[in-house]
C-alpha positions, 0 to 999 in steps of 0.5 A: 231330101237333098236339102237335109244334107245341105242343112246338116253340112251347114250346121256342122260348119256353123257349129265350129267352137273356137277356143284359144289363140291357135283356133282363131289363127287357124280360122283366120287362115282358112278364111283368107284361103277361102277368100283367095279361092273365091276370087280366083274362081270368079276371075276364072269364070269371067275368063271362061265366059269371054273365051266361050263368047269368042268361039266360032260355032264349030269350036263351040260344038267341038267343046260340047262334044268333048264335054259330053264324051267326058260325062259319058266316060265318068258315068260309065266309070262310076259304079 
């Protein structure tokens, strides 16, 4: 069931019809933005992994506790 949603999203993204120079420029701009965002995401994940691996047990437990509290708060806030 969840894969059908992803398939529909994929079809919507790949069926983009490009006609005219302005559409090509917009597509090129969006591609550049996507590549830069992907690069920053990978860089951030590497920094996060280094930060987590250098934590003490007490700090790691505190971060997990805070993450759990945030998730419970979001679950309560959602209808």
